[in-house]
N, C-alpha and C positions, 0 to 999 in steps of 0.2 A: 210784423217784421219777418223777413225771409230767414232761412236757415243760415247760421253763422258759418264762417270759414276763416282759416288762418290768414291767407293772402287773397285780397281782392285784386284781380287783374282786370284793368280797364282797357279793353280793346283786344279783338281776336285777329290781329294781323300776324305777320311773321314773328315779330318780337314777343307779342303776348302769348302766342301758342308755344313758342320755344320756351318761354318762361314756365308755362304750365307743365310742359313735359319734363323740364329740369327740376321743378319743385316736386313733381311726382317721384322722380328718380331719387330725390333727396329725402323722401318720406314726409313732405310738408303738404298739408291740405290746401287747396286753392280752388277758386272758381273764376271763370272768365266771363265778363259781361261786355257784350258788343252792341253798339248803337243801332246798326241796321237790322231790319226784320229778317233778312235772309242773307247768308254769306254766299257771294258769287265770285267767280274769277275776275280779277282786276289786273290792269297793266299788261305789259308784254314781256320782253326778255330781260333777265338780269344775269349777272355772273356772281357765283359764289367762289371766293378765293380760298386757298387752303386753310387759312386761320379760322374761317367759318365752317368749312366742311369737317375740320377736326372736331368741332363741337357737335355737329350733326352725326358724325361717326360715333361719338361716345353715347349718343342717344339711339344708336342702332338703325339709323335711317338711310345709310348709303345704298343698300340694295333697292330700296324704293326710288331713290333718286336716279340710280342707274337705269331703272326701267322707263324713266320719262324724260331724262335730260341727256346732255352731251358732255362727255368728259373732255374739256378743252385741252388741246395738245400744244398750242403755240399762240403767242401774241405777235401780230405782224403789223408793221406801220408802213404806209405808203404816202407819197405826196399826191397832190391833186392831178398829177399827170399819170398816176398809176405806177410810178417808179418805187421800187423797194427801198425803204429807208433803214429799217431795223427789224430783226426777227429774233425772238427768244422762246425757248421752250416754256411750257406752263404746267402747273400741277405735278402729277406723277412724273411726267416726262422731264421736268426740271429738277427732279431729285427730292421733291417733297414726299412725306409719308402719306399725304392726303391729296385727293384730286382737286382740280378746279372744275366747276360745272357751269355750263351755259344752259339756262333753263327758263321756261316760261314762269313768270311770277305766280300765275294762277295754279300751275302744276305743283310748284313748291308749297304753296299755301294749302292745296288739297292734301298733300302728303302729311303736313303738320296737323291739319284738322282731323284727318282720319286717325292718325296715331293718338291724338289727344282724346278723341271720343272712345277709341278702343281701350286705352290704358286707364283713363280717368273716369270713364263712364259717360252715358248719353246726356246726363245733366250737367256736365262739366263746362259746357259752353252755352251761355244763355243769350239769345239774340233779342232784339227789340228793346234793349235797355240802354238808353242814352244817359250818361252820367251828367247830373245837374249840379253836383257839388259833393265834397267830402269833408266831413267834420272829424276832428280828432280830440281825444282827451287822454288822460294818463294811462288808461288801460287798453285803448284801441281806437278804431276809426269807424265811422258810419258813412256809407256811401248812399247817395240819394239818386234816384233814377226817374226818367220819364219814358213813356211809350212813344213810338213814332208819331202818334197823333197828338202828343203833348200831355196826356193824362199822367198823373203821378203814379208811380209804382211803389211797391214795398221797399223800404230801405234795407240795406245789408250791413251787418256788423262783421268786422274782421280785426285782426291784429295790426295789419299794415295794408296800404293800398298802393298800387303801382300803375301809373299812367302810361299805357302802351297804345295810346289812341291817336298817334300820327301827328302830322305837322300842325293840324288845327286842334290840338289836344285841349279838352275841357279842363283837365287838371293843371296843365301848364298855364292856361289862361287864369285859373283861380290863383295860382302861386305868383304869377307875374301879369297882373291885369293891365298894366300900362305898356306892355312890350311893343305892340303894334304888329302890322302884317309882316309876312315873310319878305326877306330881302331879295330883290331881283338882281341876278348876276349880269344882266346885259345880253343874255343868250336865250333864244327860243329854240324849242325842240319839236320835231315832228317824228312820230314813231309808227312803226307798222311791222307786219309779218307777211311773208309770202312763201308759197311752196316753190322750191328751186332745187335743181340738182346740186350735189356737193361741189364745193369749190375749194381750191388750195388743198389743205390736208383733209378736208371734211370735218375738221374740229378746230378751225382757226378763228381767233378773235381778231378782227381787222379794225384798225383805226386809220383813217385816210383824210388828207386835205388839212385845212386849218380854218378856224372860226371866222377870220376876216372875210374869206370868200366862200366858205362852206366846208364843213367837216362831217364825215360819216363814221359811224360805228356799226359793224356788221358781223353777225355770228349766227351759226345754227343753234337751235334750241330743242329740236326734236328730230329723231331719225325715222326714216321709213314711214312717212305719213300718208303714202298712197301706194298703189300697185306698181308705180314706176320707181319706187325707192327714193323719192325726193325727200328732202329735209324741209322742216319749217325754219325759215331764216328770219331772224330778227334784225331790223335796221333802225338806226336813229340818225336823223339829220339835225345838225346844230349850226346855227348862224347867229352872229352878232346882230342885235336888233335894239333900237332905242326904246321901244315900247314892249312891255311884257304881254304875252298871251293871257287869256283868262285862266285862272287856276281851277281847272276842272279836269280830272283824270279821264273823263269820258268825252271831252270836247272834240268834235270832228275837225280834222285839218284839211286844208285845200292844197292840191298839187301846185296850183299857180303861185302859191305863196313861197315855195321853196325849191321846186324842181328845177327852175332855170339855173340855179347854182350848180347843178349836177348833170345837166342835160348832155354834156360832152364826155361824161365819164364812162366811155366804152373801153374797158381794159381787157387784156388777154386772159386775166384771171376772173373777171366778173363784169357783166354789163349792168352797171348800177342803175341807170334810169329805167331799164327794162324790169329790174327787180322791184323798184319802187312802184311802177305802174301796175304790176301784177298783184299788188297787195289788196286784200279784201277790204281793209279799212285803214284809215290814217287818223292818228290822234295828235293833237297839238297841246303843248304845255310849256310854261316858262321854266327855265332853270333857276330854282330858288333855294335859299337856305335861311338860316337865322344866325344872328350874332350869338356866339357861345355864351351860355349862362355860367355865372360863377358857382352856382350850386343847384343841384336837382332835388336834394333831400331836405325836407322840412319836417322834422319830427318823425312821424310814422308815414309820411307821404313821400313818394319819389317818382321819378320819370325814367323812361327807357325808350330806346330806339329813336324814331323820328320825333316823338314827343319831347325827347331830351336834346337831341343834336341833329336836326335836319341838315343835310349836306348836299352840295351840288353833285349830281351823278357823273363824276368824271374820274372815278378810280375804282369802280365796282366794290364800293365799301359800305353803301347805305344799309342794305339788308344784313351784310356780314357783321357790321358793328352792333346792330340790334341783337343778333344772335349771340355775340360775345357778351354784350350787356347782360342778357338773360342768364347765360351760364355763370358769369361771375356773381351776379346777384343771388342766384340759387345757392351757390357755394357759400357766400357770406351768410345767408340765412341759416344754413346748416351749421356753420361754424359758431356763429354768435347767438343763435336763437332768433325767433321771429319777432323782431322789435327794432327800435331806433338805432341801436348800435350797429346792427348788420347793414342798415341802410346808409349810415355814415361811412362805414368801411367801403362799401360799394361806391359811394359818392367820391370819396377821396382818391380812388384809383381810376374810375371810369370817366369822370369829368375831365381830368387832365389828359387822358389818352385820347378821348374823342375830340376835344378841343384842337389838339394837334392835327387830327385827321381833317376836321372841318376846314381849318386854315390852310393845310397843305393842299386839299382839293381845290381851293380857290387859286392858289399861287403856283404850285408845282406838282400837278397830277401827272400820271403817266404820259398823257398827250403833250406834255412839255417837250417831248422828243419831236413832235410835229411842229411845235412853235419854233423850236431851235432851228430846224431845217428851213422852215418858211422864212424866218427873219434873215437867215444867212444867204438864202438864194433869191429873196424877193418874190417867192412864189413861182419862180421859173424852173424849167427843167435843168438838171445838172448832168454833167458828163462823168465826173469822178467825185463821188460823195466824200471820199476820204480826204480830198483836198479842201473840203468845206468844213466837215466835222467828222471826227473819227468814231468808229464803232465803240471804242472804249469810253468816249465821252457820253455817248447815248446810253451805254450800259450803266454808267454811273447814275444817270437820271433815274433809270428804272430801279436800280438798287437802293437809291436814296428813298424812293417812295415806299419800297418794301419795309425798310427800317422804320420810317416815320409812322407807318400804319399797322405795324405789328405782324407782318408775315415774311420777315427775313427768314430764310430756310433754317439756318442753324439755330437762331433764337427761338423759333417756333417749336422745333424739335426738342430743344432743351427745357422749355417751359413746362412746369408741373401742370397737371389738370386742374381746372377751376373747381371741379366737383368730385 
């Protein structure tokens, strides 16, 4: 049997590594077990909202994020004709004490991994260990693992185990064996990055169009990527589709499947089809989530991040909620001790909070602003937007989302630290 540890962390993604760093900060021993043989950058751009960066700030990671990401200054909404619908400040510019970041997921992961290995030691993250099951008894848990080739590996003993192993979580499948596959939202996504000169403020997050005809999300995720001072710009195309794409984060996408929806998007602030065509690679993925679970914690076992609450990516909250899960759980383990009581406290708070986020992302995410304008204009150009919908009404949509998902400025500032 391998060396024991207090907390067995299953999965070395954003949530698992944040949990490891937070447990170390709390003085609690842990080890992270990852299924893949080698950790490599995955995905493309994500946004970290102030409620998540507050947690990373408390881990001392903002200087590292500043070196590789973009501090978002504003969130901007346009219709499919390139007309400005709504604009609001973001992060520090909006009065938060913490920034909002637009960042490559692989860069964020690299920062978390480097910090984990530096602070917890080179043996703190163990790759090539796919969890095949976790047993528990009155005094602890035993996790069982297999190598990438299928051979059984030594089991590991701990006080608790936390499944941070993503939407296809082995621990979630053990706890809920009859759940079924992820739920398709009716929207397919194509994603990519391209080198491009700065547009708008140079730190703007743009949402444009609407899903019935085609919607884009566009923002820079790295500055000064070449001698010309270009940025690396992340883009996501989203379109209603009756059939889901294959669920594979590395599945290549085809221009002909989605570019026709955006071929005329030549705006004075950005030539969207030119941006798309200049991308090195295009990935295709269905927008999916799962029905919220009534409970994540079963005795000494619990779930975290996408393993607990996969959500459609329509509010920049997926990675952020995993980070918040990790911080709250580490705080509970420090307060109550490493055992079932702490996991129950975590469950009682975070299941309710994230269920609200999952359901809000389905029905009224920030791009509800675009839906409102699309439905009131029939997707046509407008002459005077205020005669159709007021800026106050659109601001209310944005403010409601902030309250629902935990980053209302006043409430976030007033909240005590989790750890």
